[in-house]
C-alpha positions as semicolon CSV with decimal commas, in nm:
position;residue;x (nm);y (nm);z (nm)
1;M;0,000;0,000;0,000
2;H;0,154;0,331;-0,105
3;E;0,184;0,626;0,129
4;T;-0,073;0,901;0,091
5;H;-0,046;1,267;0,174
6;F;-0,388;1,269;0,345
7;G;-0,332;1,196;0,712
8;S;0,039;1,274;0,703
9;P;0,207;1,557;0,897
10;R;0,325;1,792;0,622
11;S;0,488;2,132;0,661
12;R;0,301;2,430;0,525
13;V;0,351;2,481;0,152
14;D;0,324;2,858;0,207
15;G;0,569;2,853;0,497
16;P;0,880;2,960;0,303
17;L;0,698;3,262;0,157
18;K;0,585;3,373;0,502
19;V;0,910;3,329;0,689
20;T;1,111;3,504;0,416
21;G;0,872;3,797;0,393
22;A;0,776;3,717;0,035
23;A;0,405;3,662;0,109
24;P;0,223;3,984;0,016
25;Y;-0,047;4,117;0,250
26;A;-0,322;4,369;0,177
27;G;-0,126;4,670;0,299
28;E;0,187;4,573;0,106
29;F;0,067;4,570;-0,254
30;T;0,167;4,880;-0,440
31;A;0,113;5,078;-0,760
32;P;0,308;5,359;-0,937
33;D;0,056;5,630;-0,843
34;L;-0,031;5,501;-0,496
35;A;-0,178;5,755;-0,255
36;H;-0,226;5,693;0,118
37;G;-0,535;5,749;0,328
38;Y;-0,551;5,812;0,702
39;V;-0,875;5,788;0,896
40;V;-0,991;6,057;1,139
41;S;-1,199;5,901;1,419
42;S;-1,485;6,054;1,614
43;A;-1,424;6,180;1,967
44;I;-1,774;6,123;2,101
45;A;-1,999;5,819;2,130
46;K;-2,330;5,973;2,023
47;G;-2,447;6,296;1,870
48;R;-2,383;6,485;1,551
49;I;-2,110;6,675;1,372
50;T;-2,187;7,045;1,356
51;R;-1,872;7,150;1,169
52;I;-1,563;7,002;1,005
53;D;-1,277;7,236;0,923
54;T;-1,038;7,076;0,673
55;K;-0,863;7,397;0,561
56;D;-0,538;7,342;0,751
57;A;-0,517;6,979;0,647
58;L;-0,569;7,065;0,280
59;A;-0,294;7,327;0,300
60;V;-0,030;7,068;0,385
61;P;0,194;7,003;0,080
62;G;0,127;6,656;-0,055
63;V;-0,235;6,634;0,063
64;V;-0,458;6,531;-0,225
65;Q;-0,805;6,549;-0,068
66;V;-0,994;6,530;0,258
67;F;-1,319;6,336;0,236
68;T;-1,603;6,397;0,484
69;H;-1,976;6,343;0,483
70;E;-2,005;6,684;0,321
71;N;-1,811;6,605;0,004
72;R;-1,812;6,229;-0,030
73;P;-1,919;6,085;-0,367
74;R;-2,270;5,949;-0,400
75;T;-2,308;5,582;-0,324
76;A;-2,604;5,343;-0,293
77;F;-2,899;5,503;-0,116
78;R;-3,066;5,192;0,025
79;S;-2,904;5,044;0,335
80;N;-2,951;4,685;0,211
81;A;-2,690;4,754;-0,057
82;Y;-2,435;4,768;0,228
83;Q;-2,535;4,430;0,371
84;D;-2,263;4,176;0,317
85;E;-2,280;3,798;0,309
86;V;-2,276;3,751;0,688
87;A;-2,440;4,076;0,803
88;P;-2,680;4,053;1,096
89;P;-3,033;4,195;1,063
90;G;-3,057;4,574;1,064
91;K;-2,900;4,863;0,878
92;P;-2,523;4,829;0,830
93;F;-2,294;5,112;0,930
94;R;-2,217;5,351;0,642
95;A;-1,893;5,546;0,678
96;L;-1,915;5,923;0,608
97;Y;-2,284;5,882;0,529
98;D;-2,406;6,185;0,724
99;E;-2,333;6,397;1,029
100;T;-2,470;6,141;1,277
101;I;-2,233;5,981;1,530
102;V;-2,339;5,636;1,650
103;Y;-2,024;5,518;1,833
104;S;-1,691;5,648;1,958
105;G;-1,412;5,600;1,707
106;Q;-1,644;5,615;1,409
107;P;-1,460;5,740;1,096
108;V;-1,553;6,105;1,030
109;A;-1,293;6,194;0,765
110;L;-1,034;6,041;0,536
111;V;-0,720;6,238;0,454
112;V;-0,553;6,126;0,130
113;A;-0,194;6,229;0,062
114;E;0,108;6,131;-0,143
115;D;0,259;5,939;0,145
116;F;0,144;5,795;0,476
117;E;0,334;6,034;0,704
118;I;0,184;6,339;0,533
119;A;-0,165;6,190;0,558
120;R;-0,118;6,111;0,926
121;Y;0,007;6,459;1,006
122;A;-0,266;6,631;0,806
123;A;-0,530;6,419;0,981
124;S;-0,421;6,577;1,310
125;L;-0,516;6,917;1,163
126;V;-0,877;6,826;1,083
127;R;-1,097;7,011;1,333
128;V;-1,433;6,855;1,415
129;T;-1,700;7,021;1,627
130;Y;-1,969;6,801;1,779
131;E;-2,304;6,834;1,948
132;A;-2,291;6,546;2,191
133;E;-2,595;6,353;2,313
134;A;-2,627;6,130;2,617
135;H;-2,492;5,786;2,536
136;E;-2,515;5,449;2,708
137;T;-2,246;5,186;2,669
138;D;-2,305;4,998;2,996
139;L;-2,498;4,675;2,935
140;E;-2,605;4,653;3,297
141;K;-2,788;4,984;3,268
142;V;-2,983;4,886;2,956
143;Q;-3,060;4,524;3,040
144;A;-3,413;4,616;3,145
145;K;-3,477;4,708;2,780
146;A;-3,361;4,370;2,650
147;Y;-3,569;4,216;2,373
148;V;-3,593;3,904;2,164
149;P;-3,464;3,999;1,817
150;P;-3,757;4,002;1,573
151;V;-3,545;3,880;1,281
152;K;-3,306;3,590;1,323
153;R;-2,957;3,616;1,181
154;Q;-2,909;3,393;0,881
155;G;-2,705;3,084;0,961
156;I;-2,741;3,125;1,337
157;S;-2,978;2,889;1,514
158;P;-3,200;3,063;1,768
159;P;-3,231;2,912;2,116
160;P;-3,427;2,586;2,092
161;K;-3,782;2,565;2,216
162;P;-3,814;2,477;2,586
163;R;-3,867;2,114;2,674
164;G;-4,040;2,000;2,989
165;D;-4,085;2,241;3,280
166;S;-3,743;2,362;3,395
167;E;-3,882;2,591;3,664
168;A;-4,088;2,322;3,837
169;A;-3,809;2,067;3,804
170;F;-3,558;2,312;3,950
171;G;-3,785;2,375;4,247
172;A;-3,821;2,002;4,307
173;S;-3,450;1,923;4,274
174;P;-3,273;1,836;4,601
175;V;-2,943;1,985;4,479
176;T;-2,933;2,313;4,290
177;V;-2,684;2,566;4,159
178;E;-2,771;2,910;4,027
179;A;-2,526;3,187;3,942
180;G;-2,444;3,470;3,704
181;Y;-2,143;3,467;3,471
182;R;-1,976;3,723;3,252
183;I;-1,684;3,751;3,008
184;A;-1,522;4,085;2,932
185;V;-1,553;4,232;2,585
186;E;-1,262;4,110;2,372
187;H;-1,128;4,271;2,055
188;H;-0,965;4,089;1,766
189;N;-0,598;4,171;1,759
190;P;-0,445;3,981;1,468
191;M;-0,087;4,065;1,376
192;E;-0,201;4,223;1,049
193;P;-0,425;4,528;1,094
194;H;-0,715;4,578;0,857
195;A;-0,597;4,728;0,531
196;T;-0,711;4,783;0,173
197;T;-0,501;4,872;-0,130
198;V;-0,706;4,969;-0,435
199;V;-0,513;4,960;-0,763
200;W;-0,667;5,185;-1,030
201;E;-0,661;4,994;-1,358
202;G;-0,827;5,269;-1,565
203;D;-1,174;5,286;-1,724
204;E;-1,340;5,248;-1,380
205;R;-1,173;4,910;-1,331
206;I;-1,008;4,832;-0,999
207;T;-0,813;4,553;-0,837
208;V;-0,868;4,553;-0,462
209;H;-0,629;4,393;-0,216
210;D;-0,837;4,363;0,100
211;K;-0,788;4,192;0,433
212;I;-1,098;3,976;0,412
213;Q;-1,195;3,616;0,482
214;G;-1,398;3,605;0,162
215;A;-1,278;3,790;-0,149
216;Q;-1,615;3,745;-0,317
217;N;-1,789;3,897;-0,016
218;S;-1,585;4,217;-0,057
219;Q;-1,644;4,210;-0,432
220;S;-2,023;4,188;-0,388
221;Y;-2,013;4,467;-0,131
222;I;-1,815;4,697;-0,362
223;T;-2,034;4,635;-0,666
224;A;-2,354;4,692;-0,467
225;V;-2,238;5,005;-0,285
226;F;-2,063;5,176;-0,575
227;G;-2,282;5,049;-0,860
228;L;-1,994;4,885;-1,047
229;P;-2,025;4,582;-1,276
230;Q;-1,870;4,267;-1,132
231;K;-1,628;4,235;-1,425
232;D;-1,465;4,567;-1,328
233;V;-1,393;4,469;-0,967
234;R;-1,144;4,201;-0,874
235;V;-1,064;4,138;-0,506
236;V;-0,740;3,959;-0,422
237;S;-0,640;3,844;-0,075
238;P;-0,386;3,560;-0,103
239;F;-0,248;3,591;0,251
240;I;-0,407;3,708;0,575
241;G;-0,212;3,783;0,890
242;G;-0,477;3,643;1,121
243;A;-0,844;3,740;1,125
244;F;-1,038;3,512;1,365
245;G;-1,372;3,650;1,240
246;S;-1,274;4,017;1,213
247;G;-1,233;3,964;0,840
248;L;-1,569;3,800;0,776
249;R;-1,736;4,133;0,704
250;P;-1,590;4,416;0,494
251;Q;-1,457;4,675;0,738
252;Y;-1,485;5,050;0,688
253;Q;-1,135;5,095;0,546
254;L;-1,253;4,903;0,236
255;F;-1,533;5,151;0,170
256;L;-1,305;5,449;0,226
257;A;-1,023;5,322;0,004
258;V;-1,254;5,229;-0,286
259;M;-1,444;5,558;-0,253
260;A;-1,122;5,760;-0,269
261;A;-0,978;5,560;-0,558
262;L;-1,290;5,595;-0,770
263;E;-1,319;5,966;-0,700
264;L;-0,951;6,046;-0,750
265;K;-0,907;5,792;-1,032
266;R;-0,583;5,667;-0,882
267;S;-0,459;5,391;-0,654
268;V;-0,522;5,440;-0,281
269;R;-0,419;5,248;0,029
270;V;-0,587;5,275;0,370
271;V;-0,437;5,091;0,669
272;L;-0,597;5,114;1,010
273;T;-0,381;5,186;1,311
274;R;-0,369;4,950;1,606
275;D;-0,597;5,172;1,813
276;Q;-0,842;5,193;1,520
277;M;-0,860;4,813;1,533
278;F;-1,062;4,874;1,850
279;T;-1,322;5,077;1,655
280;M;-1,484;4,776;1,493
281;G;-1,635;4,444;1,595
282;Y;-1,558;4,253;1,916
283;R;-1,678;3,956;2,116
284;P;-1,997;4,094;2,272
285;D;-2,063;4,165;2,636
286;G;-2,316;3,934;2,796
287;L;-2,496;3,884;3,127
288;Q;-2,554;3,512;3,173
289;N;-2,747;3,322;3,435
290;V;-2,739;2,945;3,468
291;A;-2,955;2,738;3,700
292;L;-2,904;2,361;3,735
293;G;-3,108;2,116;3,936
294;A;-3,004;1,756;4,006
295;N;-3,092;1,452;4,209
296;Q;-2,856;1,315;4,472
297;D;-2,744;1,051;4,218
298;A;-2,604;1,338;4,003
299;T;-2,864;1,311;3,726
300;L;-2,967;1,649;3,587
301;Q;-3,332;1,737;3,639
302;S;-3,337;2,098;3,520
303;I;-3,126;2,331;3,305
304;R;-3,194;2,698;3,255
305;H;-2,955;2,931;3,072
306;D;-3,046;3,295;3,010
307;L;-2,840;3,555;2,828
308;I;-2,868;3,928;2,768
309;A;-2,604;4,036;2,515
310;N;-2,524;4,378;2,382
311;T;-2,563;4,489;2,023
312;S;-2,537;4,820;1,842
313;T;-2,822;5,065;1,789
314;F;-2,832;4,982;1,417
315;E;-2,792;4,603;1,390
316;D;-2,915;4,300;1,584
317;Y;-2,600;4,093;1,618
318;Q;-2,669;3,735;1,728
319;E;-2,466;3,423;1,792
320;A;-2,542;3,078;1,930
321;T;-2,446;3,117;2,296
322;V;-2,705;2,939;2,510
323;N;-2,785;2,662;2,260
324;W;-2,496;2,445;2,381
325;S;-2,654;2,405;2,723
326;A;-2,961;2,249;2,561
327;M;-2,773;1,989;2,356
328;L;-2,463;1,883;2,547
329;Y;-2,625;1,685;2,832
330;H;-2,926;1,465;2,884
331;C;-3,202;1,649;3,067
332;D;-3,581;1,644;3,028
333;N;-3,642;2,000;3,147
334;V;-3,448;2,270;2,966
335;T;-3,509;2,639;2,894
336;T;-3,268;2,872;2,716
337;T;-3,322;3,236;2,626
338;H;-3,116;3,490;2,433
339;K;-3,207;3,858;2,439
340;L;-3,035;4,169;2,306
341;A;-2,992;4,515;2,451
342;K;-2,882;4,813;2,243
343;T;-2,569;5,007;2,337
344;D;-2,397;5,303;2,173
345;L;-2,111;5,086;2,051
346;Y;-2,024;4,941;1,713
347;T;-2,187;4,608;1,623
348;P;-2,018;4,307;1,784
349;A;-1,854;4,058;1,549
350;D;-1,788;3,689;1,516
351;M;-1,476;3,601;1,711
352;R;-1,329;3,251;1,702
353;A;-1,610;3,006;1,784
354;P;-1,861;3,290;1,835
355;G;-2,098;3,211;2,121
356;A;-1,960;2,872;2,221
357;P;-1,673;2,963;2,458
358;T;-1,896;3,232;2,609
359;G;-2,194;3,007;2,670
360;L;-1,989;2,709;2,775
361;F;-1,786;2,913;3,023
362;A;-2,113;2,967;3,206
363;M;-2,254;2,617;3,160
364;E;-1,931;2,428;3,229
365;S;-1,857;2,644;3,533
366;A;-2,205;2,569;3,666
367;M;-2,150;2,198;3,602
368;D;-1,828;2,219;3,802
369;E;-2,011;2,396;4,083
370;L;-2,277;2,124;4,077
371;A;-2,014;1,847;4,087
372;H;-1,852;2,011;4,389
373;K;-2,184;2,048;4,566
374;L;-2,280;1,687;4,494
375;G;-1,937;1,559;4,594
376;V;-1,887;1,377;4,262
377;D;-1,601;1,392;4,016
378;P;-1,655;1,649;3,738
379;V;-1,592;1,386;3,468
380;T;-1,830;1,144;3,638
381;L;-2,104;1,409;3,641
382;R;-2,066;1,462;3,268
383;L;-2,062;1,092;3,188
384;R;-2,368;1,030;3,404
385;N;-2,557;1,290;3,202
386;Y;-2,409;1,201;2,863
387;A;-2,645;1,273;2,574
388;D;-2,635;1,024;2,288
389;I;-2,851;1,249;2,071
390;D;-2,894;1,623;2,037
391;E;-3,200;1,653;2,260
392;S;-3,267;2,012;2,153
393;T;-3,355;1,889;1,803
394;N;-3,406;1,516;1,866
395;K;-3,152;1,441;1,594
396;Y;-2,880;1,181;1,606
397;H;-2,519;1,290;1,564
398;T;-2,330;1,206;1,249
399;S;-2,066;1,088;1,496
400;K;-1,988;1,161;1,859
401;E;-1,677;1,039;2,040
402;L;-1,693;1,274;2,338
403;R;-1,703;0,978;2,577
404;A;-1,371;0,859;2,435
405;A;-1,233;1,214;2,460
406;Y;-1,314;1,218;2,833
407;Q;-1,141;0,883;2,880
408;L;-0,828;0,954;2,675
409;G;-0,788;1,309;2,805
410;A;-0,827;1,202;3,168
411;E;-0,580;0,915;3,128
412;R;-0,314;1,130;2,961
413;F;-0,358;1,408;3,216
414;G;-0,348;1,175;3,517
415;W;-0,689;1,291;3,638
416;S;-0,734;0,989;3,867
417;K;-0,464;1,135;4,096
418;R;-0,667;1,451;4,159
419;N;-0,758;1,522;4,521
420;P;-1,111;1,663;4,487
421;K;-1,083;1,894;4,787
422;P;-1,010;2,258;4,696
423;R;-0,676;2,392;4,824
424;S;-0,555;2,037;4,888
425;M;-0,276;2,034;4,631
426;K;0,022;2,260;4,694
427;E;0,391;2,297;4,614
428;G;0,591;2,567;4,789
429;R;0,379;2,879;4,801
430;E;0,181;2,779;4,492
431;L;-0,163;2,624;4,511
432;I;-0,220;2,363;4,238
433;G;-0,559;2,323;4,074
434;W;-0,691;2,070;3,824
435;G;-1,003;2,152;3,627
436;M;-1,182;2,025;3,318
437;A;-1,462;2,116;3,082
438;S;-1,643;1,987;2,775
439;G;-1,634;2,156;2,437
440;A;-1,851;2,139;2,126
441;W;-1,861;2,325;1,796
442;E;-2,062;2,287;1,478
443;A;-1,913;2,068;1,206
444;Q;-2,051;2,220;0,890
445;M;-2,011;2,194;0,516
446;A;-2,108;2,474;0,277
447;Q;-2,155;2,468;-0,099
448;T;-1,817;2,542;-0,256
449;S;-1,668;2,519;-0,606
450;A;-1,313;2,442;-0,715
451;R;-1,119;2,403;-1,037
452;A;-0,842;2,156;-1,117
453;T;-0,609;2,199;-1,414
454;L;-0,349;1,939;-1,517
455;T;-0,100;2,066;-1,774
456;A;0,130;1,888;-2,019
457;D;0,433;1,938;-1,796
458;G;0,269;1,721;-1,532
459;R;0,182;2,004;-1,297
460;L;-0,156;2,039;-1,129
461;E;-0,319;2,365;-1,023
462;V;-0,625;2,373;-0,799
463;A;-0,815;2,694;-0,739
464;C;-1,094;2,816;-0,513
465;A;-1,199;3,164;-0,400
466;T;-1,187;3,066;-0,032
467;A;-0,923;3,217;0,197
468;D;-0,636;3,083;0,402
469;V;-0,637;3,288;0,721
470;G;-0,335;3,107;0,857
471;T;-0,504;2,774;0,923
472;G;-0,308;2,578;0,662
473;T;-0,571;2,565;0,387
474;Y;-0,309;2,595;0,113
475;T;-0,140;2,287;0,253
476;I;-0,436;2,057;0,306
477;L;-0,587;2,134;-0,035
478;T;-0,248;2,058;-0,190
479;Q;-0,243;1,725;-0,004
480;I;-0,595;1,634;-0,119
481;A;-0,520;1,724;-0,481
482;A;-0,185;1,542;-0,484
483;D;-0,346;1,224;-0,356
484;A;-0,631;1,243;-0,608
485;L;-0,391;1,230;-0,905
486;G;-0,098;1,048;-0,752
487;L;0,138;1,344;-0,767
488;P;0,408;1,465;-0,530
489;M;0,297;1,777;-0,344
490;E;0,577;1,972;-0,512
491;K;0,392;1,939;-0,842
492;V;0,069;2,088;-0,709
493;T;-0,004;2,460;-0,683
494;T;-0,304;2,589;-0,490
495;K;-0,459;2,928;-0,565
496;L;-0,689;3,093;-0,311
497;G;-0,824;3,432;-0,206
498;D;-0,923;3,574;-0,545
499;S;-1,277;3,676;-0,644
500;S;-1,212;3,555;-1,000
501;L;-1,171;3,195;-0,881
502;P;-1,456;2,940;-0,841
503;K;-1,725;3,046;-0,597
504;S;-1,685;2,996;-0,225
505;P;-1,853;3,129;0,089
506;V;-1,649;3,327;0,340
507;E;-1,384;3,129;0,525
508;G;-1,529;3,081;0,872
509;G;-1,729;2,851;1,094
510;S;-1,465;2,577;1,063
511;W;-1,625;2,458;0,739
512;T;-1,342;2,527;0,494
513;A;-1,158;2,194;0,513
514;A;-1,477;1,995;0,458
515;S;-1,617;2,231;0,194
516;A;-1,321;2,343;-0,016
517;G;-1,152;2,008;0,036
518;S;-1,451;1,818;-0,100
519;A;-1,477;2,055;-0,397
520;V;-1,107;2,013;-0,481
521;E;-1,137;1,636;-0,460
522;L;-1,440;1,638;-0,690
523;A;-1,265;1,854;-0,949
524;C;-0,954;1,634;-0,936
525;H;-1,163;1,320;-0,974
526;K;-1,321;1,469;-1,287
527;V;-0,969;1,518;-1,426
528;R;-0,894;1,157;-1,325
529;E;-1,188;1,031;-1,527
530;T;-1,071;1,213;-1,838
531;L;-0,716;1,090;-1,792
532;F;-0,828;0,734;-1,734
533;K;-1,046;0,735;-2,042
534;S;-0,747;0,854;-2,244
535;A;-0,519;0,593;-2,085
536;R;-0,760;0,312;-2,174
537;G;-0,771;0,432;-2,534
538;L;-0,397;0,395;-2,591
539;D;-0,290;0,121;-2,833
540;H;-0,226;-0,199;-2,638
541;S;-0,313;-0,018;-2,315
542;P;-0,256;-0,236;-2,007
543;L;-0,566;-0,067;-1,867
544;A;-0,790;-0,136;-2,168
545;N;-1,021;-0,377;-1,990
546;A;-1,012;-0,213;-1,644
547;D;-1,260;0,022;-1,488
548;I;-1,162;0,321;-1,274
549;E;-1,238;0,141;-0,948
550;R;-0,966;-0,114;-1,031
551;V;-0,682;0,131;-1,080
552;T;-0,478;0,352;-0,854
553;F;-0,322;0,690;-0,923
554;H;0,023;0,696;-0,765
555;G;0,375;0,799;-0,856
556;E;0,249;0,993;-1,157
557;R;0,110;0,669;-1,298
558;I;-0,227;0,503;-1,343
559;A;-0,172;0,140;-1,244
560;L;-0,383;-0,169;-1,188
561;V;-0,450;-0,232;-0,821
562;S;-0,392;-0,602;-0,881
563;D;-0,065;-0,556;-1,070
564;S;0,125;-0,229;-1,026
565;S;0,362;-0,326;-1,311
566;R;0,077;-0,269;-1,556
567;F;0,043;0,109;-1,580
568;V;0,015;0,418;-1,798
569;T;0,199;0,736;-1,703
570;L;0,000;1,055;-1,659
571;A;0,219;1,215;-1,925
572;D;0,130;0,945;-2,179
573;A;-0,239;0,964;-2,091
574;L;-0,237;1,342;-2,132
575;K;-0,047;1,311;-2,461
576;A;-0,300;1,058;-2,588
577;A;-0,579;1,302;-2,511
578;G;-0,420;1,541;-2,761
579;V;-0,458;1,847;-2,538
580;E;-0,221;2,078;-2,354
581;K;-0,428;2,060;-2,039
582;I;-0,725;1,891;-1,877
583;E;-0,945;2,118;-1,671
584;A;-1,252;2,055;-1,458
585;E;-1,460;2,267;-1,225
586;E;-1,692;2,103;-0,976
587;T;-1,919;2,208;-0,690
588;A;-1,946;2,019;-0,361
589;S;-2,266;2,054;-0,163
590;P;-2,378;1,915;0,172
591;S;-2,642;1,644;0,172
592;K;-2,979;1,800;0,251
593;L;-3,110;1,461;0,362
594;T;-2,822;1,424;0,607
595;Q;-2,881;1,773;0,740
596;M;-3,249;1,692;0,795
597;R;-3,175;1,373;0,984
598;Y;-2,856;1,449;1,174
599;N;-2,662;1,717;1,357
600;S;-2,287;1,729;1,335
601;F;-2,042;1,865;1,591
602;T;-1,678;1,841;1,688
603;H;-1,626;1,765;2,057
604;S;-1,347;1,808;2,307
605;A;-1,254;1,734;2,664
606;V;-1,015;1,989;2,811
607;F;-0,804;1,916;3,120
608;V;-0,605;2,197;3,282
609;E;-0,349;2,242;3,557
610;V;-0,298;2,585;3,710
611;R;-0,062;2,709;3,976
612;V;-0,167;3,007;4,184
613;D;0,079;3,206;4,392
614;E;-0,103;3,225;4,724
615;E;0,061;3,553;4,823
616;L;0,063;3,737;4,490
617;G;-0,254;3,593;4,337
618;Q;-0,076;3,525;4,008
619;V;-0,228;3,242;3,802
620;R;-0,012;3,030;3,572
621;V;-0,153;2,769;3,334
622;T;0,118;2,505;3,348
623;R;-0,036;2,211;3,166
624;I;-0,327;2,148;2,928
625;V;-0,442;1,826;2,767
626;D;-0,706;1,874;2,498
627;A;-0,866;1,559;2,358
628;V;-1,049;1,642;2,035
629;A;-1,291;1,433;1,828
630;A;-1,305;1,587;1,480
631;G;-1,339;1,308;1,225
632;R;-1,048;1,233;0,990
633;I;-0,741;1,452;1,032
634;I;-0,596;1,565;0,700
635;N;-0,266;1,695;0,840
636;P;-0,181;1,616;1,203
637;K;0,090;1,885;1,206
638;T;-0,128;2,179;1,100
639;A;-0,425;2,034;1,290
640;R;-0,227;2,031;1,613
641;S;-0,127;2,392;1,547
642;Q;-0,491;2,488;1,507
643;I;-0,589;2,335;1,840
644;M;-0,290;2,489;2,015
645;G;-0,379;2,831;1,873
646;G;-0,734;2,793;1,997
647;V;-0,614;2,686;2,341
648;V;-0,392;2,994;2,364
649;F;-0,697;3,200;2,269
650;G;-0,877;3,034;2,561
651;I;-0,591;3,120;2,796
652;G;-0,629;3,482;2,681
653;M;-1,003;3,474;2,749
654;A;-0,954;3,322;3,092
655;L;-0,664;3,529;3,224
656;H;-0,574;3,823;3,003
657;E;-0,806;3,978;2,745
658;E;-1,031;4,263;2,853
659;S;-1,139;4,567;2,655
660;M;-1,193;4,821;2,928
661;P;-1,470;5,074;2,866
662;D;-1,497;5,419;3,018
663;H;-1,873;5,454;3,024
664;N;-1,847;5,827;3,090
665;L;-1,670;5,869;2,757
666;G;-1,838;5,574;2,587
667;R;-1,517;5,427;2,451
668;F;-1,265;5,151;2,512
669;M;-0,958;5,295;2,679
670;N;-0,689;5,027;2,645
671;H;-0,678;5,039;2,266
672;N;-0,321;4,916;2,220
673;L;-0,117;4,602;2,274
674;A;0,062;4,750;2,575
675;E;-0,258;4,761;2,779
676;Y;-0,480;4,508;2,602
677;H;-0,308;4,195;2,725
678;V;-0,280;3,880;2,518
679;P;-0,088;3,564;2,611
680;V;0,281;3,571;2,522
681;N;0,543;3,295;2,524
682;A;0,593;3,317;2,901
683;D;0,221;3,252;2,955
684;V;0,206;2,937;2,746
685;H;0,351;2,614;2,883
686;D;0,280;2,249;2,804
687;I;-0,013;2,193;2,566
688;E;-0,079;1,835;2,457
689;V;-0,329;1,767;2,180
690;I;-0,491;1,426;2,139
691;F;-0,699;1,346;1,831
692;V;-0,962;1,092;1,918
693;E;-1,031;0,838;1,644
694;E;-1,369;0,921;1,492
695;H;-1,524;0,782;1,176
696;D;-1,782;1,005;1,012
697;T;-1,913;0,936;0,662
698;L;-2,199;1,185;0,683
699;T;-2,059;1,528;0,773
700;S;-1,862;1,558;0,450
701;P;-1,743;1,331;0,169
702;L;-1,391;1,353;0,312
703;G;-1,503;1,250;0,661
704;V;-1,340;1,560;0,811
705;K;-1,469;1,815;1,059
706;G;-1,329;2,164;1,111
707;L;-1,064;2,240;1,372
708;G;-1,024;2,617;1,372
709;E;-1,260;2,679;1,662
710;I;-1,297;2,372;1,881
711;G;-0,960;2,447;2,046
712;I;-1,089;2,756;2,227
713;V;-1,424;2,608;2,328
714;G;-1,412;2,480;2,685
715;T;-1,060;2,606;2,757
716;A;-1,156;2,917;2,955
717;A;-1,410;2,720;3,158
718;A;-1,155;2,449;3,239
719;I;-0,906;2,713;3,356
720;A;-1,167;2,882;3,575
721;N;-1,260;2,545;3,725
722;A;-0,894;2,473;3,795
723;V;-0,856;2,809;3,969
724;F;-1,147;2,717;4,196
725;H;-0,992;2,380;4,273
726;A;-0,664;2,553;4,358
727;T;-0,801;2,838;4,568
728;G;-1,152;2,747;4,678
729;K;-1,273;3,075;4,525
730;R;-1,530;3,062;4,246
731;I;-1,460;3,345;4,002
732;R;-1,747;3,388;3,762
733;E;-1,628;3,689;3,566
734;L;-1,344;3,665;3,317
735;P;-1,061;3,743;3,291
736;I;-0,937;3,605;3,621
737;T;-0,700;3,879;3,728
738;I;-0,492;3,914;4,043
739;D;-0,741;4,147;4,211
740;K;-1,014;3,884;4,178
741;V;-0,794;3,605;4,308
742;I;-0,681;3,789;4,621
743;G;-1,008;3,979;4,662
744;T;-1,337;3,867;4,803
745;A;-1,452;3,632;4,528
746;E;-1,725;3,402;4,656
747;A;-1,613;3,065;4,784
748;A;-1,841;2,789;4,660
């Protein structure tokens, strides 16, 4: 049996470009006549602009133009023209649309100059006078006005209908836990800031280099807003320096750069500053309450999970936050609710596994509290209430190996050695805590197209409009394509991130491997069929009487499975076809019947060790074991990296990340990487990733499930549970900072 690329740990094919600095990012493309734009941000959270004085800015040598709401070009009038592929219900924000201010940091002007430094300096000379209105950015103060959104966001499942009577069951339960939980607002802080470079091609044609997780999403946005034909707008985004959901929607720098380029008829680049990265979407604030009721035998009798989350005044942002509590465990009486409350902030945004780590921090913390109160092991409690089906929909799972994840994770971690008593494990002046949590994330597949082209020189190119946001998509698609035609990976080139390539949805939701991978395999198999037909037609072909199921493509040959010495080379088959290339484009779609009958999720069991300095209150995460069930693994090397990245994200959520608002000013104050803390090397210790064997023939033709998000889900909850085990203090508001550890946090 020959070795395949699928399932093998391969290094990233785009790695050399990235480490040598040869990979071009959106803010690095250039053009001979390139001008630079710098955004002027609003100083108030709500009100209106009464005057903008641009005279001094325009007088600076090298300044080309200053755009404001007073002189901007006309764009689409209807707000639905600004709705992108993943927009929530409502009216999208429109930069420089009018004098109205709806959040602090809103762009109020764009200074365009011959170079960046001139634009930045001139922007400091733009004088804006405001008439401020009373704003409200504090969710606690508007929670009384919370409402159920009248229109559901497309692609986001609303909370499931209640089952049983959770209130009565809670009242009758001999053991109960009820508490409120909260996670601080978090902002995306990828290495690459949001940027757009618009190259003016002449005759109203533009090539747009945008930081976006879906080039075709930006293309559709541009054509709708500016009334341009699709053929005149090409969006290219081959490399993305991290996005994590911030690049799902076109951000305001795209609008400003395209507007300026079209008006000035020249190339324009707009790059946001690090502090301006805090003037767009974020993981939303949320007030959560979880109530659990159980019998003395640790069987759940009642689950209630309520959430009030913030949104903007102009859109109803929604994500699946409470849904996980209704599907993860067996319980006959479950109620979940999700309401929104409007704040004078920008619309929240999808941020790595949107909803799941938030909701499961609350639910998995409550489960840990219940285990402690019952005097049972946290793993035992979860196994005793294991759900074999998704009880919120009464659908079976395409596959579910969470039970095995518990077992393997606990064994590798050494969980059986845990002393269940809080504050019982200590070394020197450090308290040691062991905690765990469950994780789940949707395993989806979306309709995606791909093209495969085999040329006479024996090289294969596969192409799809989807993006690689750093997850390794270039590499896994190369592996899939190489296997399909029996080629070495070095002979396969993968093209991504270009609106001119075969259609793809935005890269997100952990569906890209299953979706784009299936499409690439289909296209390559179509090329296989053509090649095989040609190989059979050769004079005295050793494959003349074979069918395609009886041959194998390997080593650049088509050979009989029963006798590898009987073969036709790909080169000879292509030559016999009498063409310079064989090309096929195919579309992969999920099975509607499968979607009707089953639900599909990835699952994880996260085990964490923390050490807490008893005197200083400093928390260190010293060991994590994450057992993940995610179907077939295409590339164990890049897959492990994805889980590790998600785990580090979870460490940030648990201990570091916190966008701090000043509600008097209505803005986030720590808008830089000096004061917005993210985990660094010293914060990250031993992370072990275990991939649980899981066979799934229903989620996707490849049998794979996404990995980009499951790594963060459950991690923050497991850390918080470990901190409780170490200290005896239950901290229900993240991040867990020193003041909370040494303060008066409630002891459970």
